[in-house]
Residue, then its C-alpha position, 0 to 999 in steps of 0.5 A: m834308489a838305483k845302483d850304479p852298474v859300474c861301482g855298485m854305489f847307490v844313486e838317487e833317481k832325481a831329475d839332475s842325476i847322471r843317467y844313460t839309456t841303452n837298449s830301452k833300459e835306463y841306468f843311473f851313475c854316481s859320477s861321470q867317471c862311471l858313465s864314461e867307463f860304462r859307455e866306452p870301457e875300452k877307452e877307459l881301460k886304455k886311459l887307466n893303463i897309461h895312468v898306472a904306468v905314469s904313476i909307477a914311474l913317478t912313485i919309484p923316484i919319490i920313494v928313493l928320494s924320501l929315504p933320507h927323510m925316513l931314516p935316522l941321521e946315523f944312516g947318512n953315511f950310506l946315502p949321498m946326502d949332499l946330492m939329495h939335499n934338495s930332494s924335497y923340491i924334486m919330490f914336490v915336482l914329481a908328486t904334483p902331477l901324480q896328486f892332481w892329474i893321476g889322482w884327479r879321479f879320486y877328487k871327482g869321486l869325493w865330490d860325487g860322494i858329497k853330492a850323493k851324501a855318501s862316503n867311500m874309498d875315494t873319500l879316504i884316498a882324497i883326504g888322506t893323500s891331500a893332507a900328506y901332500l899339502y902339508s909336505a908342499a907347505v914344508t917344502i915351500a915355506p920351511n921356516l914356518f914349521p919346526f920340522d922338515s919331514v915331508y910325506f910325498e911318498t905316502a900319498a904317491v904309494i897310496i894312489t899307485l896301489i889303488l889305481t893298480g887294483r882298479l886296473l885289474e878290476t876294469r880288465t875283468k869287467e871288459k871281458a864281459s862285453i867280449a862275451v856278448r860279441k862272441l854271442l853275436d858271432l854265432r849268427p850267420r852274416t847272410a841268408k839265402v832267400l827265395r824271391m818270386i820273379k816273372s820270367p819273360s814268358g810270364q811264368i812265376l819263378e822262384e829265384e834264390v838271392e843272398i841277402p844280409i841277415e838284417e834284411i830278413r823279414e817275417e814270412n820270407l822263405l829261406i833255403v838252408r843247405p847241409g853244413e850251413s847255419i839256420p839264419t833266423d827262427g822259422i818253421i820247416i815247410e819243405g825237407a827234413s834234416t838233422l839239426d845240431e842245436s847244442a849251442i842253443t839248447g845244450e842238448s848234445i845229441p842232434v835233433d831230427k826235424v821234418k816238415g812243420d817243425e820249428v827251427i832256431g836261428a844259429t843252429i846248424n843244419k847237418t844233413g838235408l836241404l831245408k826250405i824254411k819260413a821265417i817266423k821271428v826276426g831281429q830282436d825277437t829271435v831266441l839268440s837275440q833274447i839270449i844276448n839281451l838277457v846276458e847283457e841285462a843280467r851283467t849290467g844290472k846284477a846287484q853287486m854286494q856293497r863293498m865292505v870297505d865302502q860301508v865302513a868308510k861311510y861312517f869312518v871317514p866323516a868321524i875321522v875328519l870331524t875328529a881331526i878338525a876338533v883336535g886342531l881347534v881344541w889345541y889352538f884355542v884351548g891348548g894355546i900351542g899355536f897354529t903350527y902345532s895345531l896344524l900338525a895335530f890335525v895332520s897327524v890325526i888324518i895321516i895316522a887314522c887314514p888306514c893305509a892297511l885298509g888298502i891292502a886288507t882286502p887285496a892281500a886276502l883276495m890275492m892269496g885266496s885267488g892264488k890258492a884257487a888257481e893252484n886247484g884249477i879254479l879261476f876267480k874273475g874278481g874279488e866280489y865273486l869270492e865274497i858271493a861264493s862264501k854265501v851260496q846256499t843253492v847250486v844249480f847244475d846244467k846237465t849236458g857237458t857239466l855233469t855229463e861228458g857232453k857227447p854220446s857214446v855206446t853204453d850197451i850192446h844187445t844181440i838177438p840170438e836167433s840172428g847168429i851174430g855175436e856182439k863184436e861182429l854186430l858192432r863191427l858191421a854197424a860201425i862199418a855202415e856208419a863210417g861215412s855218417e856225419h850224424p853224432l850217433g853214427q860217429a859214436v858207433v864208429r868210435k866204439g867200433k874202432e876200439e877193437n877193429v879197423i873200420p873200413n868204409p862201406e861199399s855203398s851207403e844211403a841215409i834215410s832222413g829221420q830213420g837211419l841208414s842202409a849200407t852194403y859191405q862184402g855182400h852184407i846188407i846192413l840197416v841201422g836205425t829206428r823201428k820205422l826203418m825196420t818195419e818199412n823194410g819188412l822186419p817186424i819188431p818181436e815183443k821181446v825186442e820191443s820190451k828191451l827197447k823200452e827198458l833202455e829208453n826209460t833209462g834215458k838212452t837212445a836205442v838203435l836197431v841193427a839188421i844184417d841180411s834182412k834179419l833183426s840182429g841186435i840193439l845198440a844203446l847210446a847215451d851221454t855218460i856221467k862224468d867220473s867226478a860228478r857224484k862225488a861233487i854232489e855228495d860233498l855239496k849236500s854234506k855241506g848243507k847246499e841245495v843241489i838242483m839239476l837244470t836241463g833242456d833235455n827231456e824229463r825221462t833222461a834228466n830223471s835217469i841222470a839225477s837218480q844216478l847222481g843223487i840229485d833230488r830236484i830236477i827241472a827239465q825241458v827248459l830253453p835258455q831264457q827259461k833257465e834264466q827265469v828259473i834262476s830269477e825265481l830261486k833268487s826271489e825266494g831269498k836264496v843265494v844261487a850259484m849256476v854251473g854250466d858250460g854252454i852258450n845256452d847257459a850264458p843268461a843263467l850264469a849271468r843272472a845267478d849270484l855266482g856263475i861257475a863256468i866249466g873250463s872245457g865249455t864255450d868261451v861265452a860261458k866262461e866270460t859270463g861266469g864269475i868262476i872258471l873251472i880249468k880242469d873240467d872237474v865239477r868237484d872244484v865247485s865245492i872247493g871254490l865255494e870253500i875257498g871263497k868262505k875262507t877268503v872272506n873270513k880272512i878279509k874280515q880279520n884283516l879289516f879288524w887289524a887294519f882298524a885296530y892299529n889306526t884307531g888305537l893310535i888316534p888318541i896319541a895323534g890327538g895329543a894324549l901324550v903331550p902332558f907327559l912329553g910336551v908338544e914336541i911329541f908332534g914331531w915324532l907322530p909321523m914316525f908313530a904313523a909309519v910304525a902303525m902302518a908297517m905293523s898293521s900291514v905286516t899283520v894283514v899280510g901275515n894273516s892273509l898268507l895263512l890261506g896258503r896252508y889251505k888244502p881242500k878236504i875233497a881232494l885229500t879224500n880222493r887221494a886217500s881213496k886212490d892210495h887205498l885202491s892201489a894198496 
């Protein structure tokens, strides 16, 4: 059995099944409607917008015109009854296109369900609205054949309008996922500069630089990439050295130094030096293309939870239809009450048993749950994510930008007493030397220096690729960089300084040496600092029995240092984006319900593959679009709050479904004629009123129960507030 990627309905993989193949992957669909939505989501969304607008425009006058039929005669003094004498005909004209044009999708869903031997909400909607409409149409066209003149056009109209409005919101959310893939594609440069061999008039073989579309790059092509340009495709450096910003792909905030022989990834940014690169992967084989494919595959192929309502409808609908037919036949053949009353008995069972509150049981709870989440800075992009949030067992965190700030900062300043330079002067001169640098580590030193000093530009500055830089300022010669930079300038590293360097590096920090006027003067340590809210978030999740894992593309030493500070026991380090997605798949194969929390493009495949993707609001748009939950405040404590809201919302949905069915199923015996022996067959004239009361009471109960979610206050937020109050006291 395959699953429809649009509606989640199971479909048999038969020869005559509706199917569609894209990117070498075959999908099966329960109906042509779902196929159209999958192939042309923008067109389907536009069509649905029009249908909802027309549906609302037709439903409002139908409701207004139905008031005289719904109110006792005593209220006639308050309504223009004479003008509304022919309202049934007007409602018939308005309701017909609403039922058979706007509501045609439900009949298609009903037919597709019959072919698939399954029932869903479309089955309920089609049968319930058809029963109300057809009975009302018969009463309007041939009133003399019926003992009552009540019509129920408004019942069918309201149900169709509300259901379509809900589907419109769902479709808009799904459309964002395809936008996410387009944003990934935008990372790639449009053109590349390729070296071509040409023969000069004198017969010499020369290299000529030609700009070509990126699609024309072939393996073994030689590419030129200047500072500030994006790497066109995956390759290997054959000439030059530079610093590359790989954060968009690997998630590592600190740029990586690259030299001859190192591999580079397409869509990363060349920061400093001129590079000559040989293309080794092109087209669909590049890392970025694999990320895009993984996001698309995981988005469309994700096993969505079978909707609870559809599961209930699968058994409830056939049972009600059979019951209604049986009731009508028994009253006609056994009760002998005639065709009219027997038809009314059939219609009464269908209308009363059609659980109108079922239509709002889930949306009402989802609306309150989503609203309460939004109050706390959490956006749920669909009801299915609230359902999944209630079942999450394992929470996987990306490191950079999620648990940490995502950019380096100076954490330690160590001076060498023999140099005679103090901490403030060491930082000031190092910041001046780095003032013209584009390297993120240099910029971090400048930011730190500007906290206490005005930092002017150096008189001269020279970047030494892969080692650091040399600068002069007011007669001082300043070196900032690696061990190699110092030793090549005749400055040996004392054992005491080397010991300090290793100590800092073992804690996951980047240590930079500073020399002033040919004297080794100190060490600056830089690191990606942990967010203030991270530790509290991890503690709260672990206290609720959730397994917490840290997944990062960073090196194992840095990952272990961050994890030990946060209290995370399981770390998976040095993984690329496609490997992150594989890790999530492996966790899911163990039977775990997995949530992935991330902020970068490199996290997009893992966010899409996880049962629940949670994107940090300050992260990239792609990460936000592929996540099912967005944390607006960039506070990872909201992960725990979001999961808790999901759990409470699903509990409310289950309670609402119980009450929605309790009222309706309780009145089925009455609709079937249980009171006829006591009140006579005339009771069928009052059954629509019983139906209205049942619908009203069930709706009030469902909405009231959902409103109780408004009283929810996250415990973690209260704890933090209490802590702050205690500190301020």
